C-alpha positions as CSV (number, residue, x, y, z in Angstrom):
1,X,-58.0,11.5,-24.3
2,X,-54.7,9.9,-24.8
3,X,-52.2,9.7,-21.9
4,X,-48.8,11.3,-22.6
5,X,-46.1,8.9,-21.5
6,X,-42.5,9.7,-20.8
7,X,-40.5,6.9,-22.5
8,X,-37.0,8.2,-21.8
9,X,-35.0,11.3,-20.8
10,X,-31.3,12.1,-21.5
11,X,-29.1,15.0,-21.3
12,X,-25.5,16.1,-21.8
13,X,-23.3,16.9,-18.9
14,X,-23.2,20.6,-18.1
15,X,-20.0,22.4,-19.1
16,X,-18.7,25.7,-17.8
17,X,-20.2,28.4,-20.1
18,X,-17.1,30.5,-20.8
19,X,-15.2,30.8,-24.0
20,X,-11.9,28.9,-23.7
21,X,-12.7,27.5,-20.2
22,X,-15.7,25.1,-20.8
23,X,-15.5,21.8,-22.6
24,X,-18.3,22.8,-24.9
25,X,-17.2,26.3,-25.7
26,X,-16.0,25.3,-29.1
27,X,-18.8,22.8,-29.8
28,X,-21.6,23.9,-32.1
29,X,-24.9,24.0,-30.0
30,X,-26.6,22.0,-32.8
31,X,-24.1,19.2,-31.9
32,X,-25.1,19.3,-28.3
33,X,-28.8,18.8,-29.1
34,X,-28.1,16.3,-31.9
35,X,-26.1,14.1,-29.6
36,X,-29.0,13.9,-27.2
37,X,-31.5,13.2,-30.0
38,X,-29.3,10.4,-31.4
39,X,-28.9,8.9,-27.9
40,X,-32.7,8.8,-27.4
41,X,-33.3,7.1,-30.8
42,X,-30.6,4.5,-30.2
43,X,-31.5,3.7,-26.6
44,X,-35.2,3.2,-27.4
45,X,-34.9,1.9,-31.0
46,X,-37.2,4.6,-32.2
47,X,-38.4,4.7,-35.8
48,X,-37.5,8.3,-36.3
49,X,-39.6,8.5,-39.5
50,X,-42.7,8.2,-37.2
51,X,-41.7,11.2,-34.9
52,X,-44.3,13.8,-35.4
53,X,-42.3,16.7,-34.1
54,X,-39.1,17.8,-32.4
55,X,-39.6,20.8,-30.1
56,X,-36.6,22.5,-28.6
57,X,-36.4,25.3,-26.2
58,X,-33.6,27.9,-26.7
59,X,-33.5,31.2,-25.0
60,X,-30.9,33.2,-26.9
61,X,-31.5,32.5,-30.6
62,X,-28.5,34.3,-31.9
63,X,-25.5,33.3,-34.0
64,X,-25.1,29.6,-34.0
65,X,-28.3,29.2,-32.1
66,X,-30.2,31.3,-34.7
67,X,-32.9,30.1,-37.0
68,X,-34.6,26.8,-36.0
69,X,-32.1,24.9,-33.9
70,X,-34.6,22.1,-33.4
71,X,-34.8,21.3,-37.2
72,X,-31.1,21.8,-37.7
73,X,-30.2,19.5,-34.8
74,X,-32.4,16.6,-35.9
75,X,-30.9,16.8,-39.4
76,X,-27.4,16.9,-37.8
77,X,-28.3,13.8,-35.9
78,X,-29.0,12.0,-39.2
79,X,-32.7,11.8,-38.7
80,X,-35.1,11.4,-41.6
81,X,-35.8,14.8,-43.2
82,X,-39.6,14.0,-42.9
83,X,-39.3,14.9,-39.2
84,X,-40.2,18.6,-38.6
85,X,-38.7,20.8,-35.9
86,X,-39.9,23.8,-33.9
87,X,-37.9,26.1,-31.6
88,X,-39.7,27.8,-28.7
89,X,-38.6,30.6,-26.4
90,X,-39.9,31.2,-22.9
91,X,-36.7,32.4,-21.3
92,X,-35.6,29.9,-18.6
93,X,-38.8,27.9,-19.0
94,X,-38.2,27.2,-22.7
95,X,-37.3,23.5,-22.2
96,X,-40.1,22.7,-19.9
97,X,-42.6,24.6,-22.1
98,X,-41.3,22.5,-25.1
99,X,-42.1,19.3,-23.2
100,X,-45.5,20.7,-22.1
101,X,-46.3,21.4,-25.8
102,X,-45.3,17.9,-26.7
103,X,-47.6,16.5,-24.1
104,X,-50.5,18.7,-25.3
105,X,-50.0,17.4,-28.9
106,X,-50.0,13.8,-27.7
107,X,-52.9,14.2,-25.2
108,X,-55.1,15.9,-27.8
109,X,-54.6,12.9,-30.2
110,X,-53.1,15.1,-32.9
111,X,-49.6,13.6,-32.4
112,X,-48.4,10.2,-31.3
113,X,-44.6,10.5,-30.8
114,X,-42.8,13.8,-30.0
115,X,-39.3,14.5,-28.8
116,X,-39.0,17.7,-26.8
117,X,-36.3,19.4,-24.8
118,X,-33.9,22.2,-25.2
119,X,-30.3,23.5,-25.7
120,X,-28.3,26.5,-24.7
121,X,-24.7,27.4,-25.3
122,X,-24.1,30.2,-22.8
123,X,-20.5,30.5,-23.7
124,X,-21.4,31.1,-27.3
125,X,-24.1,33.6,-26.4
126,X,-21.7,35.6,-24.3
127,X,-20.0,36.8,-27.5
128,X,-23.2,38.5,-28.6
129,X,-24.5,41.8,-27.4
130,X,-28.0,41.5,-26.0
131,X,-30.3,44.5,-25.2
132,X,-29.8,45.3,-21.5
133,X,-33.5,45.4,-20.6
134,X,-36.2,42.8,-21.1
135,X,-38.4,45.4,-22.7
136,X,-36.0,45.5,-25.7
137,X,-36.2,49.2,-25.8
138,X,-40.0,49.7,-25.8
139,X,-40.4,52.8,-23.7
140,X,-44.2,52.4,-23.5
141,X,-43.9,48.9,-22.1
142,X,-41.2,50.2,-19.7
143,X,-43.7,52.7,-18.3
144,X,-46.4,50.1,-17.9
145,X,-44.1,47.4,-16.4
146,X,-40.6,48.5,-15.4
147,X,-38.6,45.3,-15.5
148,X,-35.1,45.2,-14.0
149,X,-32.5,42.5,-14.4
150,X,-33.5,39.1,-13.0
151,X,-30.7,39.3,-10.4
152,X,-32.0,42.7,-9.2
153,X,-35.5,41.1,-9.0
154,X,-34.1,38.3,-6.8
155,X,-32.6,40.9,-4.5
156,X,-35.9,42.9,-4.4
157,X,-37.8,39.7,-3.6
158,X,-35.3,38.9,-0.8
159,X,-35.8,42.4,0.6
160,X,-39.6,42.1,0.6
161,X,-39.6,38.6,2.0
162,X,-36.9,39.2,4.7
163,X,-34.6,36.6,3.2
164,X,-31.2,37.3,4.6
165,X,-27.7,36.7,3.2
166,X,-27.3,33.8,5.6
167,X,-30.4,32.2,4.2
168,X,-29.4,32.3,0.5
169,X,-25.8,31.2,1.3
170,X,-27.2,28.3,3.4
171,X,-29.3,27.1,0.5
172,X,-26.4,27.5,-1.9
173,X,-24.2,25.4,0.4
174,X,-26.8,22.7,0.6
175,X,-27.2,22.6,-3.2
176,X,-23.5,22.0,-3.5
177,X,-23.5,19.3,-0.9
178,X,-26.5,17.5,-2.5
179,X,-25.0,17.7,-6.0
180,X,-21.7,16.3,-4.8
181,X,-23.4,13.4,-3.1
182,X,-25.5,12.7,-6.2
183,X,-22.5,12.7,-8.4
184,X,-20.5,10.6,-6.0
185,X,-23.3,8.0,-5.9
186,X,-23.8,8.0,-9.6
187,X,-27.4,9.2,-9.4
188,X,-27.2,11.0,-12.8
189,X,-25.6,8.1,-14.6
190,X,-28.7,6.8,-16.3
191,X,-29.7,10.2,-17.8
192,X,-26.3,11.7,-18.7
193,X,-24.6,10.8,-22.0
194,X,-21.1,11.4,-23.1
195,X,-20.7,13.9,-25.9
196,X,-18.3,13.1,-28.8
197,X,-17.1,15.3,-31.6
198,X,-17.9,14.4,-35.1
199,X,-14.6,12.6,-35.4
200,X,-15.3,10.4,-32.4
201,X,-13.2,12.4,-29.9
202,X,-14.7,12.6,-26.5
203,X,-15.6,16.1,-25.6
204,X,-17.1,15.7,-22.1
205,X,-18.6,12.9,-20.0
206,X,-19.0,14.4,-16.5
207,X,-20.4,17.5,-14.8
208,X,-17.9,20.3,-15.1
209,X,-19.4,23.1,-13.0
210,X,-20.0,21.9,-9.4
211,X,-17.7,23.1,-6.7
212,X,-17.8,20.4,-4.0
213,X,-15.2,22.2,-1.9
214,X,-17.6,25.1,-1.3
215,X,-17.8,26.3,2.3
216,X,-20.1,28.8,4.1
217,X,-17.0,30.8,5.0
218,X,-16.0,31.0,1.3
219,X,-19.5,32.1,0.2
220,X,-19.5,34.8,2.9
221,X,-16.5,36.4,1.2
222,X,-18.2,36.9,-2.2
223,X,-19.4,40.4,-3.1
224,X,-23.0,40.9,-4.1
225,X,-23.2,40.5,-7.9
226,X,-25.8,43.2,-8.6
227,X,-25.1,46.0,-6.1
228,X,-22.4,47.6,-8.4
229,X,-24.8,47.6,-11.4
230,X,-27.7,49.1,-9.5
231,X,-26.9,52.7,-10.5
232,X,-25.1,52.0,-13.8
233,X,-26.6,53.6,-16.9
234,X,-28.1,50.9,-19.1
235,X,-29.3,52.9,-22.1
236,X,-28.4,56.1,-23.9
237,X,-31.1,58.0,-22.0
238,X,-29.5,57.1,-18.7
239,X,-32.0,54.4,-17.4
240,X,-30.7,52.6,-14.3
241,X,-32.0,49.5,-12.4
242,X,-32.6,51.8,-9.4
243,X,-35.0,53.9,-11.4
244,X,-36.9,50.8,-12.6
245,X,-37.2,49.4,-9.1
246,X,-38.3,52.7,-7.6
247,X,-41.0,53.2,-10.1
248,X,-42.7,50.1,-8.5
249,X,-41.3,50.4,-5.0
250,X,-40.6,54.1,-4.3
251,X,-37.8,54.6,-1.7
252,X,-37.0,50.9,-1.4
253,X,-33.6,50.2,0.0
254,X,-32.6,46.9,-1.7
255,X,-30.7,44.3,0.3
256,X,-28.3,42.9,-2.3
257,X,-27.8,39.3,-1.1
258,X,-27.2,37.3,-4.3
259,X,-23.8,36.7,-5.8
260,X,-22.1,34.1,-8.0
261,X,-22.1,31.5,-5.3
262,X,-25.9,31.5,-4.6
263,X,-27.1,32.2,-8.2
264,X,-27.5,29.7,-11.1
265,X,-24.3,28.8,-12.9
266,X,-23.5,29.8,-16.4
267,X,-23.1,26.6,-18.4
268,X,-23.7,24.9,-21.8
269,X,-25.8,21.8,-22.3
270,X,-28.8,20.1,-23.9
271,X,-31.5,17.7,-22.8
272,X,-34.6,16.0,-24.3
273,X,-37.5,13.7,-23.5
274,X,-39.4,11.2,-25.6
275,X,-43.1,11.7,-25.2
276,X,-45.5,9.1,-26.7
277,X,-49.2,8.4,-26.6
278,X,-50.2,5.3,-24.6
279,X,-51.6,3.7,-27.8
280,X,-48.4,4.4,-29.8
281,X,-46.1,3.1,-27.0
282,X,-48.1,-0.1,-26.6
283,X,-48.2,-0.7,-30.4
284,X,-44.4,-0.3,-30.7
285,X,-43.4,-2.0,-27.4
286,X,-42.0,1.1,-25.8
287,X,-41.9,0.9,-22.1
288,X,-43.0,4.0,-20.3
289,X,-41.2,5.4,-17.2
290,X,-43.9,8.0,-16.2
291,X,-47.0,9.7,-17.3
292,X,-47.5,13.5,-17.6
293,X,-50.4,14.0,-15.2
294,X,-50.9,17.8,-15.5
295,X,-49.4,21.0,-16.9
296,X,-49.9,24.7,-16.3
297,X,-48.3,28.0,-17.1
298,X,-49.0,31.2,-15.3
299,X,-47.9,34.8,-15.4
300,X,-47.1,36.9,-12.3
301,X,-45.6,40.4,-11.6
302,X,-43.2,41.3,-14.5
303,X,-41.6,43.8,-12.1
304,X,-40.6,41.0,-9.7
305,X,-40.2,38.5,-12.5
306,X,-39.3,35.5,-10.4
307,X,-42.4,34.8,-8.2
308,X,-44.6,32.8,-10.7
309,X,-43.5,29.3,-9.6
310,X,-45.8,29.5,-6.5
311,X,-49.0,30.2,-8.5
312,X,-47.9,27.9,-11.2
313,X,-47.6,25.1,-8.7
314,X,-51.0,25.9,-7.2
315,X,-52.5,25.8,-10.7
316,X,-50.9,22.6,-11.8
317,X,-51.9,20.9,-8.5
318,X,-55.5,22.1,-9.0
319,X,-55.5,20.8,-12.6
320,X,-54.4,17.4,-11.3
321,X,-56.8,17.4,-8.4
322,X,-53.9,17.2,-5.9
323,X,-52.5,19.0,-2.9
324,X,-48.9,19.8,-2.0
325,X,-48.9,16.9,0.4
326,X,-49.5,14.5,-2.5
327,X,-46.2,15.3,-4.2
328,X,-43.2,13.2,-3.3
329,X,-40.4,15.3,-4.8
330,X,-40.1,18.8,-6.3
331,X,-37.7,20.3,-8.7
332,X,-37.7,24.1,-8.5
333,X,-35.0,25.7,-10.6
334,X,-32.5,27.5,-8.5
335,X,-32.2,30.6,-10.8
336,X,-31.4,32.5,-7.6
337,X,-31.5,31.2,-4.1
338,X,-34.5,33.4,-3.1
339,X,-36.7,31.5,-5.6
340,X,-36.8,28.1,-4.0
341,X,-36.7,29.6,-0.5
342,X,-39.9,31.6,-1.2
343,X,-41.4,28.6,-2.9
344,X,-40.9,26.4,0.2
345,X,-42.1,29.1,2.6
346,X,-45.2,30.0,0.6
347,X,-46.3,26.4,0.0
348,X,-45.0,25.0,3.3
349,X,-43.0,22.4,1.5
350,X,-40.5,20.2,3.3
351,X,-36.9,21.3,2.1
352,X,-36.0,17.6,2.2
353,X,-38.3,17.1,-0.8
354,X,-37.0,20.0,-3.0
355,X,-34.0,19.7,-5.3
356,X,-32.7,16.6,-3.5
357,X,-29.8,16.2,-5.9
358,X,-28.8,19.8,-5.9
359,X,-29.9,22.4,-8.4
360,X,-28.7,25.1,-10.8
361,X,-26.6,26.8,-8.2
362,X,-24.3,23.8,-8.0
363,X,-24.9,22.2,-11.4
364,X,-25.6,25.2,-13.6
365,X,-28.5,26.5,-15.7
366,X,-28.2,26.1,-19.5
367,X,-31.3,28.3,-19.9
368,X,-33.2,26.6,-22.8
369,X,-32.3,23.1,-21.7
370,X,-32.8,23.2,-17.9
371,X,-36.5,22.4,-17.9
372,X,-36.0,19.1,-19.8
373,X,-33.0,18.3,-17.6
374,X,-35.1,18.7,-14.5
375,X,-37.8,16.4,-15.8
376,X,-35.2,13.7,-16.4
377,X,-33.6,14.2,-13.0
378,X,-37.1,13.9,-11.4
379,X,-37.9,10.7,-13.2
380,X,-34.6,9.1,-12.3
381,X,-34.9,10.1,-8.6
382,X,-38.5,8.9,-8.3
383,X,-37.4,5.5,-9.6
384,X,-34.3,5.4,-7.4
385,X,-36.3,6.2,-4.2
386,X,-39.3,4.1,-5.4
387,X,-41.6,7.1,-5.1
388,X,-44.6,8.0,-7.2
389,X,-45.2,11.7,-8.0
390,X,-43.1,14.7,-8.8
391,X,-43.6,18.4,-9.6
392,X,-41.2,20.6,-11.6
393,X,-41.5,24.3,-12.1
394,X,-39.2,27.3,-12.8
395,X,-39.3,31.1,-13.0
396,X,-38.8,32.8,-16.3
397,X,-38.1,36.3,-17.6
398,X,-41.1,38.5,-18.0
399,X,-42.7,37.0,-14.8
400,X,-43.9,33.6,-15.9
401,X,-43.6,30.0,-14.8
402,X,-44.4,26.7,-16.5
403,X,-45.1,23.6,-14.3
404,X,-45.6,19.9,-14.8
405,X,-46.7,17.0,-12.6
406,X,-45.4,13.5,-13.5
407,X,-46.4,10.2,-12.1
408,X,-44.4,7.0,-12.4
409,X,-45.9,4.1,-14.3
């Protein structure tokens, strides 16, 4: 079996995902991804005609993100039309699943060179009306698995696990502190590329979302984001989040602890990874940065939705023949603060090893792109610290989680 080598990883900066406020809000999402693809081919002198596939994760495939944004973006980058593209959707895990798929194609011997990642323009998607429930109006599925909003699920998990408001705010504060330190020290400089418009005008070359002035006192003043929506009618037949929660947890009194300051930021961005077989890389003189040692994807409770990173980590560790103690660094997407808190508690992971450069609470979460971004961040930080092994995982809608273990070469 071929080894799947990570040759390079790049991403755009993350821009505030609000129309009229973020630097990318007027930028076509195809341009975000094409800028990343072009940078990868230029930095690594890739023969793009030899790329077997471009796989892009994208969560909300609407409007300008409709159809196959992977194919459209590679053409927008000026790549040879011989290169095919495929767009995948696994909610927040779309970008990581895209890279997992690339690794599977390479490790199987079917493919030799794949570029995989993802893109999301949250500012663009905000102009489109999405169905309010994950079941997309399927009443039968709702009876089988009543699935609330992810933020409600985060509050339910916090209630079950005894995670207090002080706990989630402390994690959010630490995410901001770590991100500010990483930016100040230039830790993202290798992986982040400036994005230019088609006429050469610079659009953005730095992280736009972080709030380095965040304080615990300021976080304490923020109202819970989902308490006010708990009893709101979501559909014409009067369904509420409370009803969905109480179908699974009768009589539960939810402690609403999550708010805008301890939940992932709404941003725009794109990221991608070059994955090559060991044979192909050697034959073309491509220098690997890491190998993909193991992958896994698991499902967990749809009703809680956000708990799958723990079983996903256990499965990918089992696939690699490793234990938690063998991993030097972890990237666990901060969709909501309760997610990494539960992850660290359940697996007894040292917080000093998790999201060491901050996470999505501070930096933002461009849904389809985040998984690829986290892989790049992990590779960069393993190199910076001269460490060996990293694990990345993230919760997704519907109660799933992809995971990957990488090892420096």
